[in-house]
PAMAR-252157 format. One line per 10 residues: number of its first residue (from 1); their letters; for each residue x, y, z of C-alpha. Coordinates in pm, 1 decimal. Last residue first. Layout:
<pts>
NUM = A = X:Y:Z ~ ...
</pts>
This chain:
<pts>
604 = YLSEGKKLKA = -1654.2:899.7:5508.0 ~ -1430.3:978.6:5802.3 ~ -1622.9:742.7:6030.6 ~ -1633.8:813.3:6402.8 ~ -1454.3:562.8:6626.2 ~ -1468.8:783.0:6934.2 ~ -1087.4:792.2:6939.8 ~ -1096.3:904.4:6577.0 ~ -1317.5:1202.4:6656.9 ~ -1108.6:1297.0:6961.0
594 = DFERAWEFYQ = -792.1:1306.5:6750.3 ~ -964.6:1520.9:6489.0 ~ -1080.0:1764.9:6757.3 ~ -724.0:1791.7:6894.7 ~ -588.8:1852.5:6545.0 ~ -858.2:2117.8:6492.4 ~ -744.0:2303.8:6799.1 ~ -386.7:2299.7:6666.0 ~ -499.4:2437.9:6330.7 ~ -715.2:2706.7:6488.8
584 = QSQPTSLDIE = -415.3:2822.0:6694.0 ~ -252.1:2969.1:6384.9 ~ -539.0:3210.0:6325.5 ~ -568.7:3291.9:6696.4 ~ -201.5:3397.7:6696.3 ~ 58.3:3198.5:6894.3 ~ 212.7:3029.6:6590.7 ~ 359.8:3354.2:6459.7 ~ 473.3:3315.9:6098.7 ~ 790.7:3514.8:6027.7
574 = ANAIKMTPIY = 1012.3:3214.0:5960.1 ~ 820.7:3124.7:5645.9 ~ 533.2:2927.0:5498.9 ~ 417.5:2732.8:5801.4 ~ 141.6:2526.2:5639.0 ~ -100.4:2346.8:5867.6 ~ -289.7:2031.9:5772.8 ~ -536.7:1857.9:6002.4 ~ -585.0:1509.7:5850.2 ~ -862.4:1576.7:5606.1
564 = NNMKMWKVRS = -1221.2:1505.2:5700.8 ~ -1374.6:1684.9:5399.1 ~ -1574.7:1939.3:5598.6 ~ -1281.2:1981.9:5835.7 ~ -1062.3:2068.0:5536.6 ~ -1301.6:2340.9:5422.5 ~ -1358.1:2488.2:5768.2 ~ -984.8:2497.8:5837.7 ~ -918.5:2677.0:5509.7 ~ -1205.9:2924.2:5547.5
554 = DALEQPIDWM = -1116.0:3036.9:5899.1 ~ -738.8:3015.8:5847.9 ~ -738.8:3269.6:5567.9 ~ -446.8:3484.8:5682.6 ~ -295.2:3182.2:5858.5 ~ -236.7:3026.3:5519.4 ~ 57.0:3256.5:5437.2 ~ 142.4:3217.6:5069.7 ~ 497.8:3130.5:4960.3 ~ 404.1:2768.8:4892.0
544 = FCAGGEGHPG = 142.3:2843.1:4633.9 ~ -223.7:2921.9:4672.7 ~ -493.1:2780.7:4452.7 ~ -793.3:2871.1:4240.2 ~ -591.9:3076.4:3992.0 ~ -751.9:3400.2:4105.7 ~ -641.0:3347.6:4462.0 ~ -655.3:3051.0:4694.0 ~ -556.5:3118.6:5051.3 ~ -366.9:2841.2:5232.3
534 = STRLHGVVRV = -398.1:2464.2:5271.6 ~ -499.9:2454.5:4909.4 ~ -172.9:2500.6:4724.2 ~ 51.8:2282.8:4934.6 ~ -225.5:2024.3:4937.6 ~ -408.2:1922.4:5251.9 ~ -374.1:1570.6:5388.8 ~ -582.4:1263.8:5309.0 ~ -609.1:926.0:5473.6 ~ -618.2:599.5:5284.1
524 = YPYFLKKLLP = -801.7:267.8:5254.7 ~ -1156.7:333.3:5381.4 ~ -1130.4:688.3:5242.7 ~ -1094.0:578.7:4880.0 ~ -1429.8:471.9:4734.0 ~ -1669.1:615.8:4991.9 ~ -1491.3:950.0:5001.8 ~ -1443.9:980.5:4626.8 ~ -1800.4:875.5:4543.1 ~ -1944.0:1098.5:4816.8
514 = TLERDDGPGW = -1795.2:1393.9:4629.2 ~ -1551.8:1624.6:4803.4 ~ -1713.9:1929.4:4957.7 ~ -1655.8:2258.0:4781.4 ~ -1437.3:2538.9:4913.7 ~ -1195.4:2567.5:4624.3 ~ -862.8:2429.6:4505.4 ~ -945.1:2064.8:4431.6 ~ -710.4:1956.8:4711.4 ~ -523.8:1633.5:4769.4
504 = EFIPSMGINN = -213.3:1497.3:4936.1 ~ -237.9:1123.7:4984.9 ~ -141.2:897.0:5274.6 ~ -163.8:513.3:5266.4 ~ 60.4:477.4:4960.6 ~ 133.9:195.5:4715.6 ~ -206.4:24.5:4699.0 ~ -371.3:362.7:4654.9 ~ -175.3:428.5:4337.7 ~ -389.1:302.7:4048.1
494 = EVINEFQLLV = -697.5:451.2:4210.1 ~ -566.7:804.9:4203.3 ~ -551.0:1045.6:4496.2 ~ -315.2:1334.0:4418.7 ~ 35.9:1387.3:4562.4 ~ 177.4:1070.5:4709.0 ~ 329.3:963.2:5042.2 ~ 569.6:669.4:5048.8 ~ 624.5:606.1:5418.5 ~ 945.2:423.5:5512.8
484 = KPHKSRIRHM = 906.3:99.2:5707.7 ~ 935.0:-122.4:5398.7 ~ 1272.0:25.8:5292.6 ~ 1422.6:-217.9:5038.4 ~ 1092.0:-354.6:4907.0 ~ 924.9:-14.0:4923.5 ~ 1196.6:168.8:4728.9 ~ 1225.5:-92.0:4454.3 ~ 847.4:-120.6:4432.4 ~ 813.7:257.1:4387.9
474 = AQFFGRQSDY = 1069.0:252.5:4105.8 ~ 902.8:-42.2:3931.1 ~ 555.4:111.2:3955.1 ~ 682.0:439.9:3808.2 ~ 866.7:261.2:3527.1 ~ 559.0:57.0:3432.8 ~ 343.1:369.1:3431.0 ~ 604.1:553.9:3224.6 ~ 603.5:290.5:2950.0 ~ 902.4:392.3:2739.6
464 = KRMDAQNRNR = 999.8:367.1:2374.1 ~ 736.2:576.2:2193.3 ~ 660.0:806.9:2481.6 ~ 317.2:900.0:2618.1 ~ 419.6:1048.0:2954.9 ~ 395.6:1418.4:2881.1 ~ 74.0:1523.7:2707.6 ~ -82.6:1183.2:2773.7 ~ -54.4:1232.9:3149.7 ~ -97.4:890.2:3310.3
454 = YNNAQDIHIG = 263.5:873.9:3436.7 ~ 181.0:1211.7:3586.4 ~ -26.4:1064.3:3869.8 ~ 242.0:1092.7:4137.8 ~ 305.3:1457.8:4053.8 ~ 514.1:1488.0:4371.9 ~ 625.3:1178.6:4558.6 ~ 665.3:1271.3:4926.6 ~ 920.2:1043.0:5091.6 ~ 890.8:929.9:5452.0
444 = DAGYKTIARE = 1098.5:880.2:5764.2 ~ 1388.2:1072.4:5608.2 ~ 1711.4:1063.8:5809.7 ~ 1959.0:1234.3:5576.3 ~ 2200.8:946.6:5516.5 ~ 1988.7:632.1:5497.4 ~ 1653.6:775.2:5388.4 ~ 1767.9:1069.7:5176.4 ~ 2039.2:848.0:5025.5 ~ 1778.2:586.5:4934.6
434 = VREVFIDQWP = 1568.7:852.1:4760.9 ~ 1865.0:977.6:4561.4 ~ 1960.2:622.4:4459.2 ~ 1601.9:557.4:4345.3 ~ 1611.0:868.7:4125.0 ~ 1947.8:791.1:3966.8 ~ 1851.7:428.8:3899.0 ~ 1518.1:530.7:3744.9 ~ 1700.2:786.4:3530.0 ~ 1943.3:529.0:3388.6
424 = KYDLSTFNTT = 1657.4:274.8:3343.0 ~ 1425.9:486.8:3127.2 ~ 1090.6:360.4:3257.8 ~ 1112.2:643.1:3511.7 ~ 1034.5:873.5:3219.4 ~ 1180.8:1224.2:3216.5 ~ 934.2:1512.2:3195.5 ~ 962.5:1892.2:3206.1 ~ 1304.1:1905.3:3037.3 ~ 1368.5:2167.5:3300.3
414 = SMRGFSGQGM = 1516.9:2513.1:3351.2 ~ 1212.4:2681.2:3495.9 ~ 882.5:2494.9:3490.5 ~ 758.3:2534.1:3844.8 ~ 562.4:2851.7:3793.9 ~ 595.6:3006.8:3449.3 ~ 895.2:3048.3:3224.6 ~ 1194.2:3281.5:3196.9 ~ 1449.7:3086.5:3397.6 ~ 1607.7:2902.7:3107.6
404 = TPFQTHWSGE = 1272.6:2809.0:2955.8 ~ 1341.1:2440.2:2916.5 ~ 1066.5:2397.2:2799.2 ~ 825.4:2409.2:2507.6 ~ 773.8:2035.9:2556.6 ~ 1060.1:1789.5:2562.6 ~ 1004.6:1431.6:2674.7 ~ 1308.8:1272.0:2827.7 ~ 1427.1:911.0:2824.3 ~ 1711.0:956.0:2575.2
394 = QVTWYEPQNF = 1802.2:1288.8:2733.4 ~ 1887.8:1117.6:3061.8 ~ 2265.5:1157.0:3076.4 ~ 2261.3:1516.6:2950.8 ~ 2049.6:1637.9:3242.1 ~ 2231.0:1412.2:3489.8 ~ 2499.9:1679.4:3537.4 ~ 2241.1:1918.4:3686.5 ~ 2210.1:2273.4:3552.7 ~ 1966.5:2156.1:3282.9
384 = SVCWPDFHLV = 1727.7:2060.7:3557.7 ~ 1567.8:1714.8:3558.8 ~ 1196.8:1643.3:3590.5 ~ 998.1:1328.9:3657.9 ~ 1036.5:1182.3:4004.9 ~ 973.5:1498.4:4210.7 ~ 1082.8:1452.4:4572.7 ~ 981.3:1626.7:4897.9 ~ 1098.0:1495.3:5233.6 ~ 875.8:1351.9:5508.9
374 = VHYGMEHATD = 989.3:1390.7:5871.1 ~ 861.8:1219.4:6184.7 ~ 857.2:1408.6:6512.7 ~ 928.0:1245.7:6849.9 ~ 1145.9:1513.1:7014.2 ~ 1465.9:1313.7:6956.4 ~ 1364.3:1262.5:6593.3 ~ 1321.9:1634.1:6529.8 ~ 1645.1:1720.3:6710.8 ~ 1841.8:1472.0:6500.3
364 = IFTKWGDEGG = 1682.4:1604.3:6179.1 ~ 1757.3:1969.3:6259.1 ~ 2112.8:1922.2:6386.9 ~ 2192.6:1700.6:6089.8 ~ 2056.2:1963.2:5849.1 ~ 2274.6:2233.9:5996.4 ~ 2581.9:2011.8:5971.6 ~ 2494.4:1909.5:5614.7 ~ 2469.0:2267.4:5493.6 ~ 2304.7:2555.5:5677.6
354 = MEPDPAYRPT = 2046.4:2697.2:5436.6 ~ 2317.1:2833.8:5206.9 ~ 2492.6:2496.5:5188.0 ~ 2169.7:2319.3:5080.2 ~ 2125.3:1967.7:5216.5 ~ 2113.5:1702.0:4941.4 ~ 1850.9:1627.0:4679.7 ~ 2047.7:1698.6:4361.6 ~ 1785.7:1948.0:4246.7 ~ 1467.2:1895.7:4045.8
344 = ITDYHGEWGP = 1361.0:2222.0:3882.4 ~ 1017.8:2062.4:3897.3 ~ 963.7:2073.9:4271.4 ~ 1173.4:2282.3:4502.2 ~ 1525.2:2414.4:4550.0 ~ 1712.6:2460.0:4875.5 ~ 1736.7:2092.0:4971.5 ~ 1441.1:2096.6:5212.3 ~ 1239.9:2287.8:4951.0 ~ 922.4:2102.6:5042.6
334 = IYLVTKRPDY = 936.6:1973.7:5400.9 ~ 652.7:1758.1:5534.5 ~ 663.9:1742.9:5913.9 ~ 452.5:1476.5:6083.4 ~ 293.5:1542.6:6422.4 ~ 144.3:1285.1:6658.8 ~ 471.1:1223.7:6843.9 ~ 537.8:1599.8:6832.4 ~ 237.7:1657.5:7066.4 ~ 80.2:1996.6:7001.7
324 = YKAIDHLRKT = 91.8:2357.5:7122.8 ~ 435.1:2419.8:7272.7 ~ 575.4:2141.3:7053.0 ~ 513.0:2355.1:6743.2 ~ 745.3:2630.6:6865.8 ~ 1012.7:2380.1:6973.9 ~ 1028.9:2222.9:6629.5 ~ 1016.4:2567.4:6472.4 ~ 1352.6:2648.8:6630.7 ~ 1505.6:2362.6:6431.8
314 = MEEYTHKMYF = 1349.2:2501.0:6112.7 ~ 1508.7:2837.3:6186.8 ~ 1851.0:2673.5:6217.6 ~ 1789.2:2476.3:5900.1 ~ 1711.5:2802.2:5720.5 ~ 1346.8:2879.8:5663.3 ~ 1155.5:3052.3:5383.0 ~ 1440.2:3207.8:5183.0 ~ 1287.7:3446.8:4930.2 ~ 1088.1:3413.2:4614.1
304 = DEDYPVEHLW = 835.8:3683.8:4701.6 ~ 1050.1:3948.8:4533.0 ~ 983.4:3780.7:4201.7 ~ 1186.6:3599.0:3942.4 ~ 1551.2:3688.9:3926.4 ~ 1669.5:3323.8:3945.9 ~ 1992.0:3333.7:4147.6 ~ 1822.0:3221.8:4468.9 ~ 1719.9:2885.2:4332.2 ~ 1361.2:2850.3:4440.1
294 = GRGSLIVWLR = 1129.6:2785.2:4730.2 ~ 1355.1:2739.2:5029.9 ~ 1233.6:2520.5:5313.8 ~ 862.7:2531.1:5385.7 ~ 730.0:2340.5:5684.8 ~ 404.9:2176.5:5576.5 ~ 276.5:2043.0:5909.0 ~ 49.1:1737.5:5910.1 ~ -124.0:1696.1:6246.7 ~ -307.4:1390.2:6384.4
284 = MDKVWKQADP = -65.6:1111.1:6291.4 ~ -118.2:794.2:6497.9 ~ -178.7:575.2:6191.5 ~ 143.0:703.1:6033.1 ~ 337.2:660.1:6358.5 ~ 209.6:302.5:6381.1 ~ 342.6:219.9:6033.6 ~ 106.3:218.6:5736.7 ~ 258.4:-32.6:5493.6 ~ 93.2:-323.9:5676.1
274 = RHDFTRLAQK = -251.8:-176.9:5609.0 ~ -495.4:-287.8:5878.5 ~ -618.9:50.5:6003.6 ~ -628.1:181.7:5646.5 ~ -843.1:-95.2:5499.9 ~ -667.4:-381.1:5327.7 ~ -557.1:-397.5:4965.0 ~ -500.0:-711.7:4760.2 ~ -474.7:-483.7:4454.0 ~ -707.5:-684.8:4227.9
264 = TEIAEYRHKE = -932.1:-820.6:4503.1 ~ -949.5:-523.5:4740.1 ~ -950.0:-254.6:4474.1 ~ -1127.3:-367.2:4157.1 ~ -1380.5:-635.3:4252.2 ~ -1439.6:-552.9:4619.8 ~ -1412.2:-176.0:4595.9 ~ -1620.5:-172.6:4279.0 ~ -1901.2:-376.9:4433.5 ~ -1906.5:-174.9:4756.9
254 = VLDDLSPFWE = -1906.5:151.5:4562.2 ~ -2210.9:58.0:4355.9 ~ -2394.7:-77.7:4659.5 ~ -2327.0:243.5:4853.2 ~ -2443.0:450.7:4555.7 ~ -2779.1:276.8:4569.8 ~ -3008.1:33.5:4384.5 ~ -2732.3:-61.9:4141.6 ~ -2713.7:-81.9:3760.8 ~ -2401.4:-191.9:3574.3
244 = MVWLHTNFWT = -2200.1:-68.6:3278.2 ~ -1861.3:-236.8:3242.3 ~ -1592.8:-180.6:2979.0 ~ -1330.2:-452.6:2941.6 ~ -992.2:-323.5:2829.7 ~ -933.9:-259.5:2463.3 ~ -770.6:-510.0:2229.8 ~ -552.3:-338.3:1971.5 ~ -374.4:-465.6:1661.1 ~ -197.0:-240.6:1407.5
234 = SEYAKWLQST = 52.5:-171.1:1682.4 ~ 189.7:96.8:1908.6 ~ 287.6:-39.0:2248.9 ~ 522.1:236.4:2369.0 ~ 306.3:481.9:2173.9 ~ 12.5:428.5:2405.7 ~ -307.6:266.4:2283.4 ~ -601.0:469.4:2407.4 ~ -946.3:350.8:2509.1 ~ -1208.7:619.9:2454.2
224 = FTARVDNERA = -1562.3:606.8:2593.8 ~ -1827.1:849.7:2467.6 ~ -2155.2:843.5:2657.0 ~ -2462.6:1014.6:2511.6 ~ -2744.3:1098.9:2749.7 ~ -3114.0:1099.5:2664.6 ~ -3412.4:1306.4:2558.2 ~ -3276.6:1637.4:2428.8 ~ -2909.8:1552.4:2478.2 ~ -2699.6:1540.5:2794.2
214 = ELLATWYPIP = -2329.7:1469.8:2737.2 ~ -2114.3:1211.3:2912.5 ~ -1742.5:1202.4:2833.1 ~ -1508.9:916.7:2917.9 ~ -1133.0:876.4:2912.5 ~ -922.7:563.4:2912.5 ~ -576.9:446.6:3005.6 ~ -566.0:89.6:3127.6 ~ -585.6:40.8:3503.8 ~ -324.1:-190.4:3642.9
204 = FERSGLSMWR = -563.9:-342.0:3726.2 ~ -901.4:-400.5:3564.2 ~ -1241.1:-302.2:3696.7 ~ -1356.1:-69.9:3420.7 ~ -1588.4:225.4:3379.1 ~ -1954.5:308.0:3418.4 ~ -2158.4:250.0:3732.4 ~ -2532.1:309.8:3707.2 ~ -2726.9:432.0:4008.4 ~ -3099.6:403.7:4072.6
194 = DGAQLAFVQA = -3342.1:630.5:4258.2 ~ -3409.9:853.9:3960.4 ~ -3117.3:824.1:3722.5 ~ -2781.2:859.7:3896.9 ~ -2481.6:812.1:3668.6 ~ -2161.3:701.8:3839.5 ~ -1787.7:696.2:3777.8 ~ -1533.0:417.8:3777.1 ~ -1160.2:408.5:3710.1 ~ -1102.8:661.2:3983.8
184 = GNTLAGGRNG = -867.1:952.7:3929.8 ~ -608.5:979.9:3653.7 ~ -828.7:718.6:3492.5 ~ -1050.2:975.7:3330.3 ~ -1394.6:1124.5:3378.4 ~ -1584.8:1396.1:3198.0 ~ -1902.1:1598.0:3228.2 ~ -2141.2:1753.2:2981.2 ~ -2439.1:1986.0:2982.1 ~ -2584.4:2048.3:2637.7
174 = PVTLDTEGSY = -2935.8:1936.2:2721.8 ~ -3010.2:1988.1:3094.3 ~ -3089.2:1663.7:3278.0 ~ -2719.4:1576.1:3290.0 ~ -2639.6:1782.5:3599.5 ~ -2266.6:1736.5:3660.7 ~ -2086.0:1636.1:3982.3 ~ -1722.6:1663.6:4089.2 ~ -1380.7:1511.5:4160.0 ~ -1437.1:1136.8:4205.9
164 = TMMKGQPLGD = -1699.4:1146.3:3933.2 ~ -2074.5:1188.7:3970.6 ~ -2310.6:1229.9:3675.3 ~ -2666.3:1330.9:3757.4 ~ -2966.3:1222.0:3552.2 ~ -3072.2:1156.3:3195.1 ~ -3105.1:795.2:3088.9 ~ -2855.5:635.5:2848.7 ~ -2980.7:616.6:2490.7 ~ -2664.3:672.4:2291.9
154 = VTVRISRIMD = -2337.2:486.1:2345.0 ~ -2025.5:604.1:2160.7 ~ -1722.0:376.2:2165.0 ~ -1377.9:510.9:2074.6 ~ -1074.5:302.1:1994.0 ~ -737.2:471.5:2011.8 ~ -403.1:523.0:1839.0 ~ -398.3:228.6:1598.9 ~ -99.3:200.8:1364.7 ~ -215.2:117.6:1012.4
144 = PVQARIDFMM = -326.2:-196.3:829.3 ~ -618.0:-266.2:1064.6 ~ -681.6:-524.8:1336.2 ~ -941.7:-439.9:1598.5 ~ -1065.2:-582.5:1925.6 ~ -1338.1:-411.2:2127.0 ~ -1456.6:-489.8:2479.4 ~ -1798.5:-528.0:2634.0 ~ -1973.0:-573.1:2964.5 ~ -2340.9:-520.8:3047.0
134 = RGERPPDAFK = -2474.6:-559.9:3397.6 ~ -2818.9:-589.8:3548.1 ~ -3016.0:-478.4:3851.3 ~ -2838.7:-687.6:4115.7 ~ -2597.5:-919.3:3942.8 ~ -2730.9:-1099.8:3633.3 ~ -2565.0:-1440.0:3591.0 ~ -2567.5:-1541.7:3227.1 ~ -2801.5:-1262.7:3124.8 ~ -3073.1:-1306.8:2865.6
124 = DIEIPPANWD = -3277.1:-1070.5:2650.8 ~ -3044.4:-945.5:2382.0 ~ -3199.9:-778.5:2079.4 ~ -3007.2:-634.2:1788.6 ~ -3169.9:-339.8:1616.1 ~ -3301.4:-424.4:1266.2 ~ -3055.9:-515.8:990.7 ~ -3017.8:-306.7:677.4 ~ -2651.9:-215.0:700.7 ~ -2458.0:-388.2:421.1
114 = ELKGAWSELF = -2133.8:-575.1:395.0 ~ -1963.2:-558.7:729.7 ~ -2040.8:-898.9:871.6 ~ -2229.3:-948.7:1193.5 ~ -2240.8:-1079.1:1546.8 ~ -2502.0:-1129.4:1813.0 ~ -2489.3:-1183.4:2187.0 ~ -2587.5:-1406.3:2475.0 ~ -2424.1:-1243.0:2773.9 ~ -2121.9:-1402.4:2929.4
104 = NGYRPDGFWV = -1970.2:-1423.4:3275.5 ~ -1703.8:-1691.8:3215.7 ~ -1421.8:-1504.0:3386.3 ~ -1185.4:-1421.3:3103.3 ~ -1442.7:-1406.2:2822.2 ~ -1631.6:-1126.0:3000.0 ~ -1962.8:-1048.9:2838.2 ~ -2026.9:-868.8:2512.9 ~ -1749.4:-892.2:2258.3 ~ -1703.7:-653.1:1965.4
94 = EVYGKVTEGS = -1462.3:-778.6:1702.6 ~ -1316.3:-561.6:1428.0 ~ -1149.7:-658.3:1101.4 ~ -910.2:-526.9:841.8 ~ -829.5:-586.2:477.6 ~ -687.2:-340.7:227.7 ~ -804.1:-223.1:-114.1 ~ -632.8:50.6:-312.0 ~ -829.9:345.3:-442.5 ~ -590.6:597.8:-295.5
84 = NVEVVSKGIF = -845.7:706.3:-38.4 ~ -867.5:351.9:98.3 ~ -1168.1:122.1:51.6 ~ -1205.2:-141.0:322.1 ~ -1292.5:-505.2:266.7 ~ -1454.2:-591.6:595.8 ~ -1474.8:-847.6:870.1 ~ -1700.2:-785.1:1167.9 ~ -1735.6:-1005.6:1472.5 ~ -1985.4:-970.9:1750.6
74 = KTLKGRLGPY = -1951.3:-1258.4:1989.9 ~ -2123.5:-1570.1:2110.4 ~ -2060.3:-1820.6:2384.8 ~ -2310.7:-2099.3:2325.8 ~ -2662.7:-2163.1:2446.1 ~ -2816.8:-2052.6:2772.4 ~ -2523.3:-1947.7:2986.8 ~ -2503.3:-2040.4:3356.0 ~ -2208.2:-2271.4:3313.4 ~ -2027.1:-2223.9:2981.9
64 = DHGSSERKWA = -2059.0:-2423.8:2658.6 ~ -1814.2:-2371.0:2375.0 ~ -1896.4:-2358.0:2002.2 ~ -1760.6:-2007.1:1958.8 ~ -2091.6:-1897.0:1813.7 ~ -2164.6:-1639.4:1543.7 ~ -2484.2:-1440.4:1502.1 ~ -2524.6:-1220.7:1199.3 ~ -2511.8:-849.9:1147.1 ~ -2609.2:-675.1:828.1
54 = NLPVTYSVND = -2351.3:-461.4:658.5 ~ -2146.4:-142.8:695.3 ~ -1918.7:-4.1:422.8 ~ -1607.8:136.5:591.4 ~ -1431.1:450.5:476.9 ~ -1064.3:466.8:559.9 ~ -827.5:760.8:592.1 ~ -453.2:699.1:595.8 ~ -143.7:791.8:798.0 ~ -256.6:747.5:1158.3
44 = CLIEVRFELG = -525.7:554.2:1345.5 ~ -862.0:600.8:1515.6 ~ -1091.2:297.7:1538.9 ~ -1450.4:408.6:1582.8 ~ -1736.6:209.8:1734.3 ~ -2097.4:331.2:1748.5 ~ -2353.4:183.6:1985.7 ~ -2725.3:242.7:2026.0 ~ -2900.2:162.0:2352.8 ~ -3274.3:94.1:2343.3
34 = QFAFNGPGGP = -3311.1:-40.2:2694.7 ~ -3067.4:-138.3:2963.7 ~ -3159.7:-272.8:3307.5 ~ -3529.2:-306.0:3244.2 ~ -3751.2:-355.6:3547.2 ~ -4047.9:-496.5:3358.0 ~ -4051.7:-823.4:3548.0 ~ -3936.0:-806.7:3908.1 ~ -3840.7:-499.4:4107.9 ~ -3489.7:-608.3:4186.0
24 = GNSCSLFLGF = -3337.0:-779.9:3880.4 ~ -3508.9:-1064.6:3696.4 ~ -3649.9:-890.4:3391.1 ~ -3329.9:-775.6:3225.0 ~ -3325.4:-594.6:2894.0 ~ -3078.5:-517.0:2619.6 ~ -3154.0:-363.5:2282.4 ~ -2845.1:-281.1:2080.5 ~ -2803.3:-90.6:1754.6 ~ -2491.1:-111.7:1544.6
14 = SLIITTQKRC = -2239.7:123.2:1390.7 ~ -1880.7:51.2:1293.7 ~ -1649.4:335.6:1194.6 ~ -1288.1:328.5:1086.4 ~ -1126.1:668.2:1134.3 ~ -771.0:740.7:1027.0 ~ -597.7:1061.7:1127.3 ~ -391.2:1231.7:862.2 ~ -49.7:1190.0:708.7 ~ -59.9:1207.3:328.9
4 = LKKM = -57.6:863.3:176.4 ~ 217.2:606.1:146.5 ~ 153.5:326.2:-100.9 ~ 0.0:0.0:0.0
</pts>
């Protein structure tokens, strides 16, 4: 086949589906799915295809399965496809309903792609219908060109309210839309009347997908996209298994997902029984963000970029905090502990201008003697051009418009912006730095910044490297060698909750977190305030580490109380007075939180 101009390829399959269930709660007439219409698109590169559609036929695998009336069946389409150039190529698509891995099958139909005159497909039997009904499907495609993604559009879903782990959307108003992606939870919910439908997947590690629900005049359209990352580019793609399932309540929906996708697949126990949560982690009642130095001092950026605390000042802070709260229940998280911060990624060693190794040793020894535990900030992705490793790790780096050589926006100065942990030289460097912080500099825990960035298609989608695989490998290396050290992550994401019992989170405003997030994750983890949301949030919806949270203590404490965060207090600089009423609110809240847990009150 000759080379054509480079453009996106779209192969389109369309079919109607009628699915009903008469034996769920409510008896006959309680339809689980009704009148759904499906559209499948395979998006590729290099060429544009047009696909003639034909009537569907039923095809059986010839195998019997317990609980299934008849044979295992599948949708299968085979087509002769016309290419823009006039040449003819062959490709095929399979659409399976049911789960061929676990024997839970629906009786289904299949068809050839010759002509599209068939009536809507009807399915009226479930193999083993759970609760109010479940439909599962996956797509398999083989085409001549590299597949980038497979998109499934489902029309005919009922109008209602969409709930994701980060927000809610009213889908009774035509034009309203809401999205979900696997950076958060791999399931989201649609409430229609008094019933709840879960949509998503239950696989682990979670494949990358996005979903968009849009309200139309009389129904809701769902668009699911499964993406094939460049590291695995191929002309063949089998998506993960999509699941749509009805439940009588949100609690039932969450219970099912937690059991099938979290506890079973990740072998995860609840927070109080997690072996990776040491006693001091479970006893923590106050999380103090004690700012080191924010930026390299030679960057002429803004007058607010000044030294926050030297090591001597940080040592004095230990005694200040102890006047008001028990150090044994207090954990200190120190961004800028090495004199830099975040995505300019330093060498991760004590900063000479802050007091050097002697000053750091005095601080860390004093902290441990008093009963504090200390968590140090690390960013696993970005490497500064002023570090010798910069040139070593170019092979595994993704370049955006940066490096900006000190002229860019927040957190992006002088960096490649993303270096994959799947690139072995960088993974070794990063793990060695973490181990040095633990063994030489006394870290009790390591904060992993941007812990969900391996799922960021704009950065992590590299042709040679699987950044999710590299991230998991690096975290496993650290945990296996230092099992008593806390790995503490930024951002709650379902893929990561098996690796960390403490997450930093904050949407950036005063809203309450959704019941879906709390019910799904809070049994397994506890949450601390984000650097940018434990203080005032300005026009950008967040505050940064140089802000003074005590100025807005009333709203910040109220917001984090509402969401049952571990009390989080940010001491931004050496000028903060901990004796003021604003500062005292954080200590009072820590005492209230302690009393709540002693009473056995639920956080979700």
